[in-house]
C-alpha positions in Angstrom: 17.4 -13.6 36.2 13.8 -14.0 36.5 12.0 -12.7 33.2 8.6 -13.3 32.3 7.5 -12.9 28.8 4.1 -12.1 27.9 3.1 -12.9 24.3 4.5 -16.3 22.5 3.9 -14.8 19.4 7.2 -14.7 16.6 9.1 -11.9 18.6 8.4 -13.7 22.2 9.3 -16.9 21.1 12.6 -16.1 19.7 13.1 -14.3 22.9 12.3 -16.9 24.9 14.8 -18.9 23.0 17.6 -16.9 23.5 16.8 -15.9 27.1 16.4 -20.1 28.1 19.3 -21.0 26.7 21.4 -18.4 28.7 20.4 -19.8 32.3 17.5 -17.8 32.7 14.4 -18.5 34.6 11.9 -18.0 31.8 8.1 -17.8 32.2 5.9 -17.5 29.2 2.9 -16.4 29.0 0.0 -16.8 26.5 -3.5 -17.9 25.7 -3.2 -20.1 23.2 -2.3 -23.4 24.9 -0.8 -25.0 21.8 2.0 -22.8 21.2 2.9 -22.8 24.8 3.0 -26.5 24.4 5.7 -26.5 21.8 7.7 -24.1 23.7 7.9 -26.3 26.6 8.6 -29.1 24.7 11.9 -27.3 22.9 13.0 -25.2 25.7 13.9 -25.3 29.5 11.1 -22.4 30.7 7.5 -22.4 32.3 4.8 -22.0 30.7 1.2 -20.1 32.0 -1.8 -20.0 30.3 -4.5 -16.6 30.2 -4.5 -13.4 29.7 -1.5 -11.8 29.7 -2.9 -8.5 31.2 -4.8 -9.9 34.3 -2.9 -9.9 37.9 -3.9 -13.7 38.7 -2.6 -14.4 35.7 0.2 -13.2 36.6 0.8 -14.2 39.9 0.7 -17.6 38.6 3.3 -16.2 36.4 5.6 -15.4 39.4 5.3 -12.1 38.9 6.3 -11.2 42.8 9.9 -11.5 42.8 10.3 -11.3 39.0 13.3 -9.4 37.7 11.5 -7.9 34.6 8.7 -8.1 32.7 8.8 -8.0 28.8 5.4 -7.7 27.2 5.0 -8.3 23.6 2.1 -9.5 23.2 0.2 -8.2 19.5 -2.2 -6.0 21.6 -0.5 -2.7 22.4 -3.1 -2.1 25.1 -2.5 -5.5 26.7 1.3 -4.7 26.9 0.7 -1.6 28.2 -1.9 -2.9 30.9 0.3 -5.5 32.1 2.9 -2.8 32.9 1.0 -0.7 35.0 -0.5 -3.8 36.9 3.0 -4.9 37.3 4.0 -1.7 38.8 1.6 -0.9 41.2 0.8 -4.7 42.8 4.0 -6.4 42.3 6.7 -3.4 42.2 8.4 -5.3 39.0 11.7 -3.5 38.9 11.8 -3.6 35.0 8.7 -3.3 32.9 9.6 -3.6 28.8 6.5 -3.0 26.6 6.2 -3.6 22.6 3.8 -0.6 21.4 3.3 -1.0 18.0 0.7 2.0 17.2 2.6 5.2 15.9 -0.4 7.3 18.0 1.0 5.8 21.4 4.2 6.0 20.0 3.9 10.0 19.3 3.2 11.0 23.2 6.8 10.7 25.4 4.4 11.7 28.3 2.5 8.3 28.3 5.7 6.6 29.7 6.4 7.2 33.2 5.4 6.8 36.6 3.3 9.1 36.7 1.5 7.9 33.4 2.1 4.2 32.3 5.3 2.9 34.0 6.8 1.4 31.5 10.7 1.8 31.4 11.7 1.1 27.9 9.5 1.3 24.8 10.2 -1.0 22.0 8.9 -0.4 17.9 9.6 -3.5 16.1 8.5 -1.2 12.8 11.0 1.7 13.6 13.8 -1.0 14.5 13.2 -2.8 11.1 12.7 0.7 9.4 16.1 1.9 10.3 17.5 -1.5 9.8 17.0 -1.4 6.2 17.2 2.3 5.9 21.1 1.9 7.0 21.4 -1.2 4.5 20.2 1.6 1.4 23.1 4.0 3.0 25.6 1.7 2.6 25.2 -0.3 -0.6 26.9 -3.9 -1.1 26.4 -4.6 3.0 24.7 -7.8 4.6 24.1 -6.1 8.1 24.8 -2.8 9.5 24.5 -2.1 13.4 25.5 1.2 15.2 27.5 1.5 17.9 28.4 4.7 20.1 25.4 6.6 19.3 26.8 5.8 15.3 30.2 7.0 15.6 31.4 3.4 15.0 29.5 0.9 12.7 29.9 -2.6 12.3 28.9 -3.8 8.7 28.9 -7.6 7.4 30.1 -7.9 3.9 30.5 -11.2 1.7 33.8 -11.3 -0.5 33.8 -11.7 -4.1 36.1 -13.2 -6.4 38.8 -11.1 -7.5 38.2 -8.0 -4.7 40.9 -6.1 -3.9 41.3 -7.7 -0.2 40.9 -11.5 -1.6 43.6 -13.1 -0.6 45.0 -11.0 2.0 46.7 -11.7 5.0 45.1 -10.1 8.2 48.1 -8.6 9.2 48.8 -6.8 6.0 45.5 -4.7 6.3 47.0 -1.6 8.1 49.6 -1.4 4.9 46.8 -1.7 2.3 43.9 0.0 4.0 46.3 2.8 4.6 44.6 5.9 6.3 41.4 3.6 6.9 41.1 2.3 11.0 39.2 -0.8 10.8 39.0 -4.1 13.0 37.7 -7.3 11.4 36.0 -8.4 13.8 34.6 -11.8 13.0 34.6 -14.4 9.5 32.3 -16.6 8.7 33.6 -19.1 6.2 30.8 -22.0 5.1 28.9 -21.0 8.5 31.3 -21.4 10.9 33.5 -18.5 12.8 37.2 -19.2 11.9 40.0 -18.1 14.5 41.3 -14.9 13.9 45.4 -14.8 13.6 47.5 -12.6 11.4 48.0 -15.6 9.1 44.3 -15.8 8.8 43.1 -14.7 4.9 40.0 -13.3 3.6 38.9 -15.7 1.1 36.0 -15.3 -1.6 32.6 -15.8 0.0 33.5 -15.3 3.5 31.2 -13.4 5.3 33.3 -11.0 6.6 32.2 -8.0 9.6 33.9 -5.0 10.3 34.2 -2.3 12.4 34.5 1.5 10.8 33.5 4.9 11.6 31.0 6.0 9.3 32.8 7.7 6.8 35.3 5.1 6.2 32.7 2.2 5.7 31.8 2.0 1.9 35.7 2.9 0.8 36.1 -1.0 2.8 32.9 -2.2 1.4 34.7 -1.3 -2.2 37.8 -3.5 -1.2 35.7 -6.4 -0.4 33.2 -6.7 -3.2 32.8 -5.0 -6.9 31.8 -0.8 -6.0 28.0 -1.0 -5.9 26.3 2.8 -6.8 24.7 4.7 -4.7 20.5 3.6 -4.5 18.5 6.3 -6.2 15.4 4.2 -7.1 13.8 1.9 -4.7 10.0 0.1 -4.9 8.4 -0.6 -1.9 6.2 -4.0 -1.8 3.6 -3.6 1.5 2.0 0.0 2.2 1.9 -0.9 5.9 3.5 0.5 9.4 6.9 -0.5 7.7 6.4 0.5 4.8 4.8 3.3 5.5 7.6 4.8 7.4 10.5 3.8 5.2 9.0 5.5 2.2 9.1 8.6 4.2 12.3 8.3 5.5 13.4 8.3 2.0 11.3 10.2 -0.4 13.1 13.1 0.0 16.4 12.0 -1.2 15.1 8.7 -3.1 13.1 8.3 -6.2 10.3 6.3 -4.1 7.5 4.1 -5.1 5.1 1.8 -3.0 2.9 -1.0 -4.3 -0.2 -1.8 -2.1 -2.8 -4.1 -2.4 -5.6 -3.1 -0.3 -7.5 0.0 -2.4 -8.7 2.2 1.2 -4.8 2.0 2.6 -3.0 3.3 -1.1 -5.3 6.1 -1.0 -4.4 6.8 3.0 -0.8 6.7 1.6 -1.2 8.9 -1.4 -2.2 11.6 0.7 0.1 10.8 3.6 3.5 10.9 1.8 4.8 14.1 0.2 6.6 12.8 -2.7 6.1 8.9 -2.7 4.1 7.6 -5.7 1.6 5.4 -4.3 0.2 2.2 -6.7 -3.0 -0.3 -5.8 -2.2 -3.7 -6.7 -0.4 -7.1 -6.1 3.8 -6.7 -6.0 4.0 -10.2 -7.3 1.7 -8.9 -10.4 4.5 -9.7 -13.5 2.4 -6.9 -15.6 2.2 -4.5 -13.0 6.2 -4.5 -12.3 7.2 -4.2 -16.0 4.7 -1.3 -16.5 6.1 0.4 -13.8 9.9 -0.2 -15.0 11.0 -2.5 -12.1 14.3 -2.9 -14.2 15.6 0.6 -13.7 14.8 0.1 -10.3 18.0 0.0 -8.0 16.0 -1.6 -4.6 13.2 -3.9 -4.2 12.0 -4.3 -0.6 9.0 -6.5 0.0 8.1 -6.0 3.8 4.1 -6.9 3.6 3.0 -9.1 6.3 2.9 -12.3 4.4 6.1 -14.1 3.9 5.0 -15.9 1.0 4.3 -12.6 -0.6 7.5 -10.9 0.1 9.6 -13.7 -1.2 7.5 -14.3 -4.9 7.4 -10.7 -5.1 11.3 -10.2 -4.3 12.0 -13.2 -6.9 9.8 -12.0 -9.6 11.5 -8.2 -9.3 14.8 -9.6 -9.4 14.2 -12.1 -12.7 12.9 -8.9 -13.9 15.5 -6.9 -13.6 15.8 -4.9 -10.0 19.4 -4.4 -9.4 18.8 -6.1 -6.0 16.0 -7.2 -4.2 15.4 -7.5 0.0 12.2 -9.6 1.7 11.2 -8.9 5.0 11.3 -12.9 6.2 9.7 -14.3 9.8 10.1 -17.9 9.1 13.5 -18.8 10.3 13.7 -21.3 7.9 12.5 -19.2 5.5 15.7 -17.4 6.1 18.0 -19.4 5.6 16.7 -20.6 2.5 15.7 -17.8 0.2 19.3 -16.1 1.2 21.9 -19.3 1.1 19.8 -20.4 -2.2 20.2 -16.7 -3.6 16.7 -16.5 -4.0 16.8 -13.2 -2.5 20.3 -10.8 -2.4 19.2 -9.9 1.7 16.5 -11.2 3.2 15.7 -9.6 7.5 14.3 -10.9 10.2 12.2 -9.0 11.8 12.6 -10.9 15.0 16.6 -10.4 15.2 16.4 -6.7 14.7 14.0 -6.3 17.2 15.6 -8.8 19.3 18.7 -6.1 19.4 16.3 -3.7 20.3 14.9 -5.9 23.3 18.0 -7.3 24.8 20.2 -4.8 25.6 18.1 -3.9 28.4 17.7 -7.6 28.8 21.6 -8.6 29.5 23.1 -8.5 32.8 25.6 -6.0 33.8 25.9 -2.3 31.8 25.0 -2.9 28.1 24.2 -0.2 25.7 23.4 -2.2 22.7 23.3 -5.8 21.4 22.5 -7.4 17.7 22.5 -10.8 17.1 24.2 -11.6 13.9 24.8 -13.9 11.3 21.2 -15.5 11.6 21.1 -15.4 15.5 23.8 -17.6 15.7 26.4 -14.9 16.9 26.3 -11.3 18.6 27.9 -8.2 18.9 27.2 -6.2 22.5 28.3 -3.2 23.8 29.0 -3.0 27.6 30.4 -0.6 29.9 33.5 -1.7 31.7 32.9 -0.5 35.3 34.9 -1.0 38.4 39.2 -1.3 39.0 41.8 -3.3 38.5 41.1 -4.6 42.0 37.6 -5.7 41.3 37.2 -5.9 37.4 38.8 -8.8 35.7 38.8 -6.5 32.9 39.9 -2.5 33.7 43.6 -2.2 34.2 44.1 -5.2 31.8 45.3 -5.8 28.5 43.2 -7.7 25.8 46.0 -10.2 25.5 45.6 -10.6 29.5 41.5 -11.3 29.7 40.7 -14.6 29.9 38.4 -14.6 27.0 36.2 -17.3 26.1 37.2 -18.9 22.8 35.1 -17.4 20.0 35.4 -14.6 21.8 36.9 -11.2 20.5 37.8 -7.4 22.3 37.1 -5.9 18.6 37.2 -2.1 19.5 37.1 0.6 22.6 35.3 3.9 23.1 36.8 5.9 25.2 35.1 9.4 25.6 35.2 11.3 22.0 38.0 8.3 21.4 37.8 5.4 19.0 40.0 2.9 19.3 40.3 -0.2 17.4 41.4 -2.9 19.8 45.1 -4.6 19.6 46.7 -7.0 22.1 48.3 -4.4 23.5 45.0 -2.0 24.4 44.3 -1.6 28.1 40.7 -1.4 29.1 40.1 1.6 31.1 37.1 2.6 33.6 33.9 3.1 32.1 35.4 2.1 28.4 32.5 1.2 26.2 33.9 -2.0 25.0 32.5 -3.8 21.6 32.8 -7.7 21.9 31.9 -9.9 19.4 30.3 -13.4 20.4 30.9 -16.3 17.9 29.0 -19.0 20.0 26.0 -17.3 22.0 26.3 -20.0 24.1 29.4 -18.5 25.7 27.2 -14.9 26.4 26.9 -16.0 30.2 30.4 -16.0 30.4 31.2 -12.7 29.1 28.3 -11.0 31.5 30.3 -12.7 34.5 33.5 -11.5 32.8 32.4 -7.7 33.3 30.7 -8.2 36.5 32.6 -5.7 39.1 33.1 -7.8 43.1 33.2 -6.1 46.3 35.9 -7.8 46.2 38.4 -9.3 43.6 41.1 -11.3 43.7 
């Protein structure tokens, strides 16, 4: 697939890295030569310097025969104009734009062939807000991903010593979890995905990914770690787009405080939010945190636009007694350091969350949802099985008959209103939504080919 990515910032670079490793023809456009030089040295792709929305720059990038343009520059206006130029002058089939300003997002009528011909609008702030909100709804989870219109969730949990399921074999789970229909989708042990066999045992410190209906999720989490009481008191460091939207989503059911250092922004938040207490100040100020009883906070969430400030304030809040701390971290090296070292409880990568929103529109085949897992080394996807036994490699076949690449597992199937946890004898039918976990992302092109329909298939 020939894809042009406009913008080599954090999201654009992460997307380019993901797609370049999957044998796509990738061109990245940016006005900063040094950033493009670094990308070209690291990845197998082309780069073009210049203003991303200008027709001549897009021509140099090869827009005439591109399958898709993904506009993720730091300017909403550039992204929107670039999609308009791609549509009007070059008839580019698919156009995706990152739009961050809520004033633009408020009017869906803006995005149509008769207005701005953008096929997909991505709002990173909304995606991150929803991601954090799901974590707050499920105490103890490290990651929560929705599938099948939120009727099925994939949840990551780190197993604690003396948990009910510590040492249990996978084959014994149906008896141990009576009445809970779940499927273990993956287990990462010392950062490596292990084979899922009946004799495989769940051990302390394993990172377990399981699929379950939302109403069963908390009951399963309680079998893998000590019971976490629901989160009620929440402190948010940073009142920017993410902090404001998160407070807005939480304030009706939780006791929410926001700490914002900018005076004008703090005043705006105090007026815009109905049931949230807003403080002007530095979230890394120990005296401020003590005065506001941070030791009684169930969750401290640092979502400023500064990694170091997020990490330091979260560390301080944890040291002062906050029950659990989360930190927005944009640098991948920081994510591994602070989460692996126990500095924060959960490090949230906005790039990985945004990639999940983007990748479902980029994958070959009919893909409904995609989410990177385990710091981007793995991926889970919901794809639709089309065709029949003669034109498809998967339709009409039992899971055990499908030649899945190593480290790829069919975890669940959504068939109309029915959710089926996949087993060896489960048969895939036409139009099934198939939830697939790919432990090694290099296998994704093989999975895509597996689900492609051929006119004749022998």
